[in-house]
C-alpha positions as CSV (number, residue, x, y, z in Angstrom):
1,M,-2.3,-31.9,21.5
2,A,1.9,-30.9,20.4
3,R,2.4,-32.8,16.9
4,L,0.0,-32.9,14.5
5,S,-2.9,-35.4,14.5
6,P,-3.2,-38.1,12.3
7,E,-5.7,-36.0,9.9
8,N,-3.3,-32.7,9.9
9,V,-0.6,-35.0,8.9
10,Q,-2.6,-36.0,5.8
11,R,-3.9,-32.2,5.0
12,A,0.2,-31.6,5.5
13,K,1.3,-34.0,3.0
14,E,-1.4,-32.9,0.5
15,L,-0.2,-29.3,0.9
16,I,3.1,-30.9,0.3
17,A,2.1,-32.5,-3.0
18,L,1.0,-29.1,-4.4
19,Y,4.8,-27.7,-4.6
20,P,7.7,-29.0,-6.2
21,Q,10.1,-28.7,-2.9
22,P,8.4,-29.7,0.3
23,R,9.8,-26.5,2.1
24,S,7.4,-24.1,-0.2
25,A,4.4,-25.7,1.9
26,L,5.8,-24.6,5.5
27,I,3.7,-21.5,5.4
28,P,0.3,-23.5,5.0
29,I,1.1,-26.4,7.0
30,L,1.9,-23.5,9.6
31,H,-2.0,-22.8,9.3
32,V,-2.8,-26.2,10.1
33,A,-0.7,-26.2,13.2
34,Q,-1.9,-23.0,14.6
35,E,-5.5,-24.0,13.6
36,Q,-5.3,-27.1,15.4
37,D,-4.0,-25.8,18.8
38,G,-4.7,-22.3,18.5
39,W,-0.9,-21.1,18.7
40,L,2.0,-23.0,17.2
41,K,3.4,-25.1,20.2
42,P,7.1,-26.1,19.6
43,D,6.6,-29.7,19.4
44,A,4.1,-28.6,16.3
45,M,6.8,-26.6,14.8
46,A,9.2,-29.4,15.3
47,H,6.8,-31.9,13.6
48,V,6.4,-29.7,10.5
49,A,10.3,-29.3,10.3
50,E,10.4,-32.8,9.9
51,L,7.5,-33.1,7.5
52,V,8.8,-30.4,4.9
53,G,12.7,-31.4,5.4
54,V,14.1,-28.0,7.2
55,S,15.5,-27.3,10.8
56,A,13.1,-26.3,13.7
57,A,15.3,-23.5,13.9
58,E,13.7,-22.4,10.2
59,V,10.2,-23.1,11.0
60,Y,10.4,-21.0,14.3
61,G,12.5,-18.0,12.4
62,T,9.5,-18.2,9.8
63,A,6.5,-18.3,12.7
64,S,8.0,-15.4,14.4
65,F,8.4,-13.0,11.3
66,Y,4.9,-13.4,10.4
67,D,2.5,-11.6,12.5
68,M,-0.6,-13.9,12.3
69,F,1.6,-16.5,13.6
70,F,2.0,-17.1,17.6
71,T,4.7,-18.9,19.3
72,H,3.0,-18.5,22.4
73,P,-0.8,-19.0,23.6
74,V,-3.6,-17.1,22.8
75,G,-7.2,-17.1,23.6
76,R,-9.7,-18.7,22.0
77,Y,-11.0,-15.1,20.2
78,L,-8.1,-13.3,19.2
79,V,-9.7,-9.3,19.5
80,S,-7.6,-7.0,16.7
81,V,-8.7,-3.4,17.3
82,C,-7.5,-1.3,14.4
83,T,-6.1,2.2,15.6
84,N,-4.7,3.4,12.3
85,L,-5.7,6.6,10.7
86,A,-9.2,5.9,9.6
87,C,-10.2,4.3,13.0
88,M,-8.4,6.8,14.7
89,I,-10.3,9.6,13.6
90,N,-13.6,7.9,14.1
91,G,-12.6,6.8,18.0
92,G,-10.3,3.7,17.5
93,Y,-8.2,4.6,20.7
94,E,-11.3,4.9,22.6
95,L,-12.9,2.0,21.5
96,L,-9.4,0.0,22.4
97,E,-9.3,1.9,25.9
98,H,-13.3,0.3,26.3
99,A,-11.8,-2.7,25.3
100,E,-9.2,-2.8,28.0
101,Q,-11.7,-2.1,30.6
102,R,-14.1,-4.7,29.6
103,L,-11.7,-7.5,29.2
104,G,-9.7,-6.1,32.2
105,V,-6.3,-6.8,30.0
106,A,-4.0,-4.5,28.0
107,P,-3.0,-5.4,24.6
108,G,-1.1,-8.4,24.4
109,G,-2.6,-9.8,27.6
110,T,-5.2,-12.8,27.9
111,T,-8.4,-12.5,29.8
112,E,-8.5,-14.9,33.2
113,D,-10.6,-17.2,31.4
114,G,-8.7,-17.7,28.4
115,L,-11.7,-16.6,26.3
116,F,-10.0,-13.5,24.8
117,T,-6.3,-11.9,23.9
118,L,-6.6,-8.3,23.0
119,E,-4.1,-6.5,20.5
120,D,-3.9,-3.2,18.7
121,V,-3.1,-3.5,15.3
122,E,-2.4,-1.4,12.4
123,C,-5.0,-1.3,9.3
124,I,-7.0,-4.3,8.9
125,A,-8.3,-2.8,5.6
126,Y,-11.9,-2.2,7.0
127,C,-11.5,1.4,6.7
128,G,-15.4,1.8,5.6
129,G,-16.2,0.4,9.0
130,A,-14.3,2.5,11.0
131,P,-13.6,2.1,14.0
132,C,-13.7,-1.8,13.7
133,L,-11.8,-4.5,14.9
134,A,-11.0,-8.5,13.6
135,V,-12.1,-11.1,15.8
136,N,-9.8,-14.2,14.3
137,W,-9.3,-12.3,11.4
138,R,-13.7,-11.7,11.0
139,F,-14.5,-7.9,10.7
140,F,-16.6,-6.0,12.8
141,G,-17.6,-2.4,12.3
142,P,-18.2,0.8,12.8
143,L,-18.5,-0.3,16.4
144,T,-19.8,1.7,19.5
145,H,-18.9,0.9,22.9
146,D,-22.3,-0.6,23.5
147,D,-21.7,-2.6,20.0
148,F,-18.4,-3.8,21.5
149,D,-19.9,-4.9,24.8
150,R,-22.6,-7.2,22.4
151,L,-19.9,-8.5,20.5
152,V,-18.1,-9.8,23.6
153,D,-21.1,-11.2,25.7
154,D,-22.1,-12.9,22.1
155,L,-18.5,-14.3,21.7
156,A,-18.3,-15.8,25.2
157,E,-22.0,-17.3,25.1
158,G,-21.4,-18.9,21.7
159,R,-23.7,-16.8,19.9
160,L,-21.3,-16.1,17.1
161,D,-19.7,-19.5,16.7
162,E,-21.0,-20.3,13.0
163,E,-19.2,-16.7,12.2
164,V,-16.4,-17.0,14.2
165,P,-14.7,-20.2,14.3
166,P,-11.7,-20.6,17.6
167,H,-8.3,-18.6,16.8
168,G,-5.8,-20.2,14.1
169,T,-9.4,-21.4,11.7
170,L,-8.6,-19.4,8.6
171,C,-11.0,-21.6,6.5
172,R,-13.3,-24.0,7.0
173,V,-13.6,-25.1,3.4
174,R,-10.7,-27.5,3.1
175,R,-9.0,-27.5,-0.4
176,Q,-9.1,-30.3,-2.2
177,A,-6.2,-31.3,-4.5
178,P,-6.8,-32.4,-8.1
179,A,-5.8,-36.0,-8.6
180,A,-2.9,-36.2,-10.7
181,T,-3.2,-36.4,-14.6
182,S,-1.5,-37.4,-17.5
183,P,0.0,-34.5,-19.4
184,A,-1.6,-36.1,-22.4
185,R,-5.3,-36.3,-20.5
186,S,-4.5,-33.0,-19.3
187,T,-4.5,-31.9,-23.0
188,A,-7.3,-33.6,-24.2
189,E,-9.5,-32.3,-21.5
190,T,-8.6,-28.7,-22.5
191,A,-8.5,-29.3,-26.3
192,P,-11.6,-27.3,-28.0
193,S,-14.4,-29.4,-29.5
């Protein structure tokens, strides 16, 4: 699937309705597109450009600026090993090296089966769990090498599907846009009784 699905077009329209200018919904809609395909495909970015009224180049420029968006395929699970100070002191680089050996890929690489993409990241704000990592922005730590192996096995076998959705899914709870109300009705609803 490249362009947004009909369901995701509806989600995009609801997001656009939240902002005074359609282009203000660009980043939230890029998250929808990334959730749909696991990464931002060129056709999806072109479709997003049509929806918010900007050029495809502007969409690509925004998407390529942020680390959270991927303009190339990634695995179902994005494994982000932290090697910043707290993790480095507690074995972050050793954990990364173990992850490279276990998965058979260097940071930036994806396993042949397409399940895992490994990356070396700066602080993921989970210093109390050092050494730690994130899988699709879900945090795990502190981790020993054996803990990492169990985590990979559990992910591969689907035992953590409830906890870790496929890459691109930020939140499983859909935002419900409030129904439009007139200013008079809104004032009456908020007036003290």
